[in-house]
C-alpha positions in Angstrom: 205.9 9.9 -9.3 207.4 8.8 -5.8 211.1 8.6 -5.4 212.6 6.1 -3.3 215.3 7.1 -0.6 218.4 5.4 0.2 220.9 5.9 3.2 224.2 7.0 1.9 225.7 4.6 4.4 223.9 1.8 2.4 227.0 0.7 0.6 228.8 -0.2 3.9 226.0 -1.6 5.7 227.1 -4.7 7.6 223.9 -6.5 6.9 223.9 -6.0 3.0 227.9 -6.8 3.0 226.9 -10.2 4.2 224.3 -11.0 1.6 226.3 -10.1 -1.6 225.4 -8.0 -4.7 222.5 -10.2 -5.8 220.7 -9.9 -2.9 221.4 -6.4 -2.4 220.1 -5.9 -5.8 217.0 -7.9 -5.0 216.4 -5.6 -1.9 216.7 -2.3 -4.0 214.4 -3.7 -6.5 211.9 -4.5 -3.8 212.0 -0.9 -2.3 211.5 0.7 -5.8 208.6 -1.6 -6.1 207.1 -0.6 -2.5 207.6 3.0 -3.4 205.7 2.5 -6.5 202.7 0.8 -5.1 203.0 2.7 -1.7 202.5 -0.4 0.3 204.5 1.2 3.2 207.4 -1.3 2.7 205.6 -4.9 2.3 206.2 -6.5 -0.8 204.0 -9.8 -1.7 205.5 -13.1 -2.7 204.3 -13.2 -6.1 205.7 -9.5 -6.6 209.1 -10.9 -5.6 208.9 -13.6 -8.2 207.9 -11.2 -10.9 211.1 -8.9 -10.0 213.2 -12.0 -9.9 211.8 -13.2 -13.5 212.4 -9.7 -15.0 215.9 -9.8 -13.7 216.3 -13.8 -15.2 217.0 -14.6 -11.3 215.8 -18.2 -10.8 217.4 -18.7 -7.4 215.4 -15.6 -5.7 214.2 -17.8 -2.9 218.0 -18.3 -1.6 218.4 -14.6 -1.9 215.2 -13.9 0.0 216.5 -16.1 2.9 219.7 -14.4 2.9 217.9 -10.9 3.5 215.8 -12.6 6.2 218.6 -14.3 8.0 220.2 -11.0 8.3 217.2 -9.1 9.4 216.7 -7.1 6.5 213.5 -8.6 5.5 210.7 -9.8 8.0 208.3 -12.6 7.1 204.5 -12.0 7.2 202.5 -15.5 6.7 199.3 -13.9 7.3 199.9 -11.3 4.3 202.0 -13.9 2.2 205.0 -11.7 1.7 207.8 -9.7 3.6 208.3 -6.5 5.5 211.4 -4.3 4.4 213.2 -3.3 7.7 213.0 0.6 8.4 211.6 1.3 5.0 209.1 3.9 6.5 212.1 5.8 8.2 213.5 7.0 4.7 210.4 6.9 2.7 206.6 8.3 3.1 203.8 6.3 3.9 200.7 6.0 1.8 198.8 8.0 4.1 201.4 10.8 4.1 201.4 10.7 0.2 197.7 11.2 0.3 197.7 13.9 2.6 200.3 15.7 0.5 198.1 15.2 -2.6 194.8 16.6 -0.9 196.8 19.8 0.1 197.9 20.1 -3.5 194.5 19.4 -4.7 193.1 22.2 -2.3 195.8 24.6 -3.3 195.3 24.4 -6.9 191.5 24.7 -6.6 191.7 27.9 -4.2 194.3 29.2 -6.9 191.8 28.5 -9.8 188.9 30.0 -7.8 191.0 33.1 -6.9 192.1 33.6 -10.7 188.4 33.2 -12.0 187.0 35.7 -9.4 189.7 38.1 -10.5 188.8 37.7 -14.0 185.2 38.1 -13.4 185.8 41.0 -11.8 188.0 42.5 -14.2 185.3 41.8 -17.0 182.5 43.4 -14.8 184.5 46.6 -14.4 185.3 47.0 -18.0 181.7 46.7 -18.8 180.8 49.4 -16.1 183.7 51.6 -17.2 185.3 51.4 -13.7 189.1 50.9 -13.7 189.7 47.1 -13.4 192.0 45.8 -10.6 194.9 45.4 -13.1 194.4 49.0 -14.4 194.7 50.2 -10.7 198.4 49.3 -10.7 201.1 51.5 -11.7 202.0 51.2 -15.5 205.4 50.7 -17.1 205.9 54.4 -17.2 205.5 54.7 -13.5 202.3 56.4 -13.3 200.3 55.7 -10.2 197.0 54.7 -9.7 194.5 57.5 -9.7 196.1 59.6 -12.3 193.7 60.8 -15.4 193.9 58.9 -18.6 195.3 61.5 -20.6 198.2 61.9 -18.2 199.0 58.1 -18.8 199.2 58.3 -22.8 195.5 56.6 -22.9 192.8 58.1 -25.4 190.4 60.6 -23.5 187.3 58.6 -21.9 189.4 55.3 -21.9 190.8 53.2 -19.4 194.6 53.4 -19.0 196.2 50.0 -20.4 197.5 47.5 -17.8 200.9 47.0 -17.1 200.4 43.5 -16.1 197.4 42.2 -18.3 195.7 38.6 -17.4 197.8 36.2 -19.4 194.7 34.2 -20.3 193.1 37.6 -22.2 194.3 39.4 -25.5 196.3 42.4 -25.1 194.3 45.6 -24.8 193.7 47.6 -27.6 194.1 51.2 -27.9 190.8 51.5 -30.4 187.3 52.0 -28.9 183.9 51.2 -30.2 181.5 54.0 -30.7 179.7 53.5 -27.5 183.1 54.1 -25.6 183.5 50.3 -24.6 187.2 49.0 -25.0 187.7 46.9 -28.3 189.9 43.8 -27.2 191.8 43.9 -30.8 190.1 41.0 -32.5 188.2 41.7 -35.5 185.5 39.3 -34.5 184.8 41.5 -31.6 183.7 44.4 -33.5 180.1 44.8 -34.4 179.2 43.4 -37.8 178.1 46.9 -39.1 181.6 48.2 -38.6 183.3 45.6 -40.6 184.5 46.0 -44.3 182.6 43.7 -46.7 184.7 41.0 -48.5 183.6 41.5 -52.0 185.6 38.4 -53.0 183.9 36.5 -50.5 180.6 37.5 -51.2 181.0 37.0 -54.9 182.1 33.4 -54.1 179.1 32.7 -51.8 176.7 34.0 -54.6 178.4 31.8 -57.2 178.5 28.5 -55.5 175.8 28.3 -53.0 172.1 28.4 -54.0 170.0 31.2 -53.2 168.8 31.3 -49.8 171.2 28.4 -48.5 173.2 28.9 -45.4 176.7 28.7 -44.8 177.9 25.9 -42.7 181.1 25.0 -40.9 181.8 22.2 -43.3 181.5 24.5 -46.2 183.4 27.4 -45.1 186.6 25.6 -44.4 187.2 24.6 -48.1 185.7 27.9 -49.3 188.3 29.9 -47.4 190.9 27.5 -48.7 189.8 28.0 -52.2 189.4 31.7 -52.0 192.9 32.1 -50.5 194.1 30.0 -53.8 192.4 32.4 -55.9 193.7 35.3 -54.1 197.3 34.1 -54.4 196.7 33.4 -58.1 195.5 37.0 -58.6 197.8 39.0 -56.5 197.7 42.3 -58.8 193.5 42.4 -58.4 191.6 44.6 -56.0 188.9 43.2 -54.0 186.3 44.7 -56.6 188.1 43.2 -59.7 188.5 40.0 -58.0 184.8 39.7 -57.2 184.0 40.5 -60.8 186.2 37.9 -62.2 185.0 35.3 -59.7 181.6 35.8 -61.1 182.7 35.8 -64.6 184.8 32.6 -64.2 181.9 30.9 -62.3 179.7 31.6 -65.3 182.4 30.2 -67.7 182.5 27.1 -65.6 179.0 26.5 -65.8 178.9 26.9 -69.7 182.0 24.4 -69.9 180.4 21.8 -67.3 176.8 22.3 -67.3 176.0 19.0 -65.6 178.8 19.4 -62.7 177.9 21.0 -59.4 180.2 24.3 -59.1 182.1 24.2 -55.7 184.8 26.7 -54.5 187.4 24.0 -54.6 186.4 23.0 -58.1 186.4 26.8 -59.2 190.0 27.4 -57.6 191.3 24.1 -59.1 190.0 25.2 -62.7 190.9 28.8 -62.1 193.6 29.2 -64.9 192.0 27.2 -67.4 188.7 29.2 -67.2 190.4 32.5 -68.2 190.1 31.9 -71.8 186.8 30.2 -71.6 183.8 32.4 -73.4 181.5 33.8 -71.4 178.3 32.7 -73.5 177.5 29.5 -75.6 178.1 29.4 -79.3 175.0 30.3 -81.4 173.9 27.9 -84.1 172.6 29.1 -87.6 168.9 29.6 -87.2 168.3 27.4 -90.5 170.4 24.4 -89.3 168.2 22.1 -86.9 170.1 20.7 -83.9 171.8 17.4 -84.9 172.0 17.5 -88.6 175.6 19.0 -89.0 176.9 15.5 -89.8 174.1 13.9 -91.8 174.1 15.0 -95.6 170.7 13.7 -95.9 169.1 15.5 -93.1 170.9 18.7 -94.3 169.1 18.3 -97.8 165.9 17.9 -96.0 166.7 21.3 -94.0 167.6 23.1 -97.0 164.3 22.1 -98.9 162.3 23.1 -96.0 164.0 26.4 -95.7 163.4 26.9 -99.3 159.9 26.4 -99.1 159.4 28.5 -96.2 161.3 31.4 -98.0 159.0 30.9 -101.1 155.7 30.7 -99.2 156.9 34.1 -97.7 157.4 35.5 -101.0 154.5 34.2 -102.7 155.6 32.2 -105.4 156.3 28.4 -106.2 159.5 26.9 -104.6 162.3 25.6 -106.4 162.7 22.0 -106.1 166.2 21.0 -104.7 168.7 18.9 -106.1 168.0 16.2 -103.1 164.1 16.1 -104.1 165.0 15.4 -107.6 
């Protein structure tokens, strides 16, 4: 954004007092236009017409003539517009603005390169175990550089925490890994072998993902949300109990809806109603074939077949059923 500068004596300027407020307003609007376009005080005739139309001024040509007559504007027939008198005495030119922008770009680039070099040097120092640049400064307790870590309250073998940590990096953590390198405090930075397994998550993955399938990012997001909902529904269960409950209700889900794919979101949605679902399918009587429960004729045939089977096993003639007679 470029600001337009006005002389504080403008209100009593002799030239502007002669042209009136309407022409004065056009002059100020033209100066703002020139600052915005960085035209060094030149305004084209078409742009004057645009400004006049925006302010509902139909007699703009008369106003321009007044400004030209008092010497405030100077006509340039070759370029098809007017130059505002003494504009560059109070406002910067386009070349000056570009020079300022170039200096700003160079300054920002140098600062960015300097910060990047300091960050790279800090990371390199932490990897090699040497005190970093930020660690060499006195800490909040006033302990100067070179004092052993034990005297500064840091654990033996570790670097003292910086009093001015790099803003773009996490705060240093007092915990250290087995190899002596500093842990930045994030659980993700810790080796996978040192993490505590999440039994509930493992149970959810085993229940809802086919064996051998990999966990993708689109699957992980809804699964995390579903597991959070399940944890909220069972606040009194420890991780092992929650894992067993997830496995049991997943089995109940498959028995209740055998043709529906089990997903973490579906399990969380039907979690309450699966609490009372049976964990095994009901068994049918061995002597009753599937599909004959509601057909009396089929039931009679089934009883007759069962009677003949029992008689053949006992070695005597079967008794005719009522349905056969």
